[in-house]
C-alpha positions in Angstrom: 160.6 109.1 177.7 160.0 106.0 180.7 159.2 103.9 178.1 162.8 104.5 175.7 164.5 104.7 179.3 163.1 101.2 179.7 164.3 100.1 176.5 167.7 101.4 176.8 168.0 99.5 180.4 166.6 96.3 178.9 169.2 96.3 176.2 171.9 97.1 178.9 171.1 94.3 180.5 170.9 92.2 177.4 167.4 91.6 178.1 166.5 91.7 174.1 162.7 90.8 174.1 161.8 93.4 176.8 164.0 96.0 174.6 162.3 95.0 171.9 158.9 95.5 173.0 159.4 99.0 174.5 161.7 100.3 171.9 160.0 99.5 168.4 156.9 101.3 170.1 158.9 104.5 169.6 157.6 107.0 166.9 158.5 109.8 165.2 157.6 111.8 168.0 159.1 110.2 170.8 162.5 109.6 169.2 162.6 113.6 168.4 161.4 114.4 172.2 163.9 112.5 173.5 166.9 113.0 171.7 168.7 114.4 174.8 168.6 110.9 176.1 169.1 108.9 173.2 169.8 110.0 169.0 167.0 109.1 167.0 169.4 107.0 165.1 170.5 105.1 168.1 167.3 104.5 169.5 166.3 103.4 165.8 169.5 100.8 166.1 168.8 99.4 169.0 164.9 98.4 168.6 166.1 97.3 165.0 168.8 95.2 166.7 166.8 93.7 169.4 163.6 93.1 167.2 165.7 91.0 164.9 167.2 88.9 167.5 163.8 88.4 169.6 160.5 89.5 167.7 158.6 86.6 165.9 158.8 87.6 161.9 155.3 87.8 161.5 155.4 90.8 164.6 158.6 92.3 162.5 157.0 93.0 159.3 154.2 95.0 161.2 156.7 96.6 163.0 158.6 97.7 160.1 155.8 98.7 158.1 154.6 100.9 160.9 157.7 102.8 161.9 159.4 103.2 158.3 160.0 106.2 158.5 162.2 105.7 161.6 164.7 103.1 160.1 165.7 106.0 157.7 168.0 107.3 160.0 169.9 103.6 159.8 169.8 103.1 156.1 171.9 99.5 156.2 169.6 98.3 159.3 166.5 99.2 157.1 168.1 97.0 154.5 168.6 94.4 157.1 165.4 94.4 158.4 164.1 94.7 154.5 165.7 91.5 153.7 164.7 89.9 156.7 160.7 90.6 156.1 161.1 89.0 152.5 162.5 85.9 153.9 166.1 87.0 152.3 167.8 85.8 155.1 171.2 85.5 153.8 171.0 89.1 152.6 170.1 90.2 155.7 173.0 88.4 157.9 175.4 89.7 155.1 174.3 93.1 155.9 174.6 92.4 159.6 178.3 91.0 159.2 179.4 93.4 157.3 182.7 95.5 158.3 181.5 98.9 158.6 178.3 97.4 160.5 180.3 95.3 163.2 182.6 98.2 163.7 179.6 100.4 164.3 178.1 98.2 166.7 181.8 97.5 168.4 181.9 101.2 168.5 178.5 102.1 170.5 178.6 102.0 174.4 175.3 99.9 174.8 175.8 97.5 172.3 179.6 96.5 172.2 179.1 94.1 174.8 176.3 92.5 173.5 176.7 92.7 170.1 178.5 88.6 169.5 175.2 87.9 171.4 172.9 89.4 169.5 174.5 88.8 166.3 174.3 85.2 166.7 170.5 85.6 168.3 169.9 86.8 164.9 172.1 83.6 163.3 170.2 81.3 165.3 166.7 82.8 164.0 167.0 83.3 160.6 168.2 79.6 160.2 165.1 78.6 162.0 162.8 80.7 159.9 164.7 79.3 156.6 164.1 76.0 157.7 160.4 76.2 158.7 158.8 75.9 155.9 160.8 72.4 154.5 160.1 68.9 155.2 164.1 68.2 153.9 166.8 70.6 153.8 170.0 69.5 152.2 172.9 70.6 154.9 175.9 71.2 151.9 172.9 73.6 149.9 172.4 75.2 153.3 176.0 76.0 154.0 176.6 77.2 150.6 173.3 79.3 150.9 174.7 81.0 154.7 178.3 80.8 153.8 178.8 78.8 156.7 180.7 75.7 157.1 178.5 72.3 156.6 180.1 70.9 160.3 179.8 74.2 161.8 176.0 74.5 160.4 175.6 70.6 161.6 176.4 71.8 165.4 174.2 74.8 165.4 171.2 73.2 163.7 171.9 70.0 165.9 171.8 72.7 169.4 168.8 74.4 167.9 167.1 71.1 167.4 167.6 70.1 171.2 166.9 73.6 172.0 163.4 72.7 170.8 164.0 76.3 169.0 163.2 74.1 165.4 161.1 70.8 166.4 159.9 67.7 165.1 163.3 67.1 163.6 166.7 65.3 162.8 169.4 65.5 161.2 170.3 62.5 158.8 173.8 62.1 158.5 173.2 59.3 155.6 171.3 61.7 153.3 173.5 64.8 154.9 170.1 66.6 155.2 167.8 67.7 158.1 164.4 66.2 158.0 161.2 67.3 159.5 159.5 64.2 161.1 156.0 64.0 160.3 152.8 65.0 163.1 151.7 62.0 165.0 148.0 61.6 163.8 144.9 61.3 165.9 144.6 57.8 164.9 148.5 56.9 165.1 148.0 58.1 169.1 144.8 56.0 169.3 146.3 52.8 167.9 149.4 53.2 170.4 146.8 53.7 173.3 145.2 50.1 172.3 148.7 48.3 172.0 149.6 49.1 175.3 146.1 48.5 176.8 146.2 44.9 175.3 150.0 44.4 176.1 148.4 45.4 180.2 145.5 42.9 179.6 147.1 40.3 178.6 150.1 40.8 181.2 147.4 41.0 184.0 145.6 37.4 182.5 148.9 35.7 182.8 149.2 36.7 186.1 145.5 35.4 187.2 146.3 32.0 185.3 149.5 31.8 187.1 147.3 32.5 191.0 144.6 30.4 190.0 146.5 27.2 188.8 148.1 27.5 192.7 144.9 28.1 194.3 143.7 24.7 192.5 146.7 22.6 193.4 147.1 23.9 196.7 150.2 25.8 196.4 151.7 28.5 198.4 155.1 29.8 197.7 156.0 32.2 200.1 159.8 33.9 201.6 160.6 33.0 204.9 161.0 36.5 206.1 157.0 36.9 205.4 155.9 33.9 206.7 152.5 34.1 208.6 152.2 37.5 206.6 149.8 38.5 203.8 151.7 38.3 200.1 153.1 42.1 199.1 151.2 41.5 195.8 148.6 39.1 196.7 147.4 40.5 199.7 147.0 38.2 203.2 142.9 38.1 202.7 141.2 35.0 200.4 140.2 31.7 202.2 141.1 29.3 199.2 143.0 26.5 201.3 141.6 24.6 204.4 144.0 25.7 206.9 144.7 29.4 206.4 142.7 32.5 205.5 145.3 32.8 202.1 146.0 29.3 200.6 147.7 31.7 198.0 149.7 34.6 200.1 152.7 35.4 197.5 154.0 35.0 194.7 157.4 37.1 194.6 160.0 35.3 191.8 162.2 38.7 191.8 163.8 38.1 195.1 167.4 39.5 195.3 168.6 37.0 198.8 170.9 35.0 198.3 169.5 32.7 201.1 168.0 29.7 200.9 164.5 29.3 201.9 162.9 26.6 203.5 159.9 24.6 202.2 157.0 24.0 204.6 154.9 21.2 204.3 151.4 21.1 206.2 150.1 17.2 207.0 146.6 16.6 208.1 147.2 17.2 211.4 148.0 20.5 210.9 151.5 20.0 211.9 154.2 22.0 210.3 157.7 20.3 209.5 160.3 22.1 207.9 162.6 20.4 205.1 165.6 22.3 202.9 164.3 22.6 199.7 165.6 21.6 196.6 168.0 24.0 195.1 166.8 25.5 191.8 168.3 24.6 188.4 168.4 28.5 187.7 171.3 29.8 190.6 170.4 32.8 189.5 166.9 32.9 191.1 166.7 32.3 194.6 164.7 29.5 196.1 160.7 29.5 197.0 158.8 28.4 200.1 156.3 25.5 198.3 153.7 24.8 200.9 151.2 21.8 199.9 148.1 20.0 201.3 
């Protein structure tokens, strides 16, 4: 009784997965003993629709075979279940969208608020299961098979791909096909990692060559606002020059300030004299401070 009550409560809340888990495990004995709560026909109907909307196809096949006698109370839903288990998704949707079936759902107290959501989820599940074994599917053939407008089908498939229900797929509008991208092999992933590592090593080597060239010619490029401190990227330690602990304090070419920096030139007597720096040829790049020994 509690299991049946839980299933009905979950169904009323729109939690179809939990409802299917409770209702599809009810056998003939449970349905007969709890007919005062929910009739056997209603219990079979609720379990079948909730299972179609939420259960995996393999699980649904096992449930359909195990409780075959229960589905005899709802022949239309039984046939829809059989079509789904046999991969006849078009036949399953035709039975569920039949006027008599829709009238049955609309007249039910528990199913009427969720009938449209249930049918939509079952339709999406049929589309997902239909496209699962194929590498390429024609949108026109698929629309003809499911009796849907091609534009509406394309939009539905795009939403399913975006939500991850149809993984590794894309819609090719040039060929009007939905194509499944081949999975990336481990060899390809290793090659991509090696290429990224190669680019990183080359970038670091180029930066090191620039620093060594500055050290060799006793050039110190710094921003006036950071004068007297270690560079942001290169640190304050070192000892490359004779007049300071760090011959190369900073190499910062990404400054966004518009103020011109001053060039600091140290003479032989360690006296610093500030002179205005010649503006750079590129107006967009700010001037740098060059200190020459």
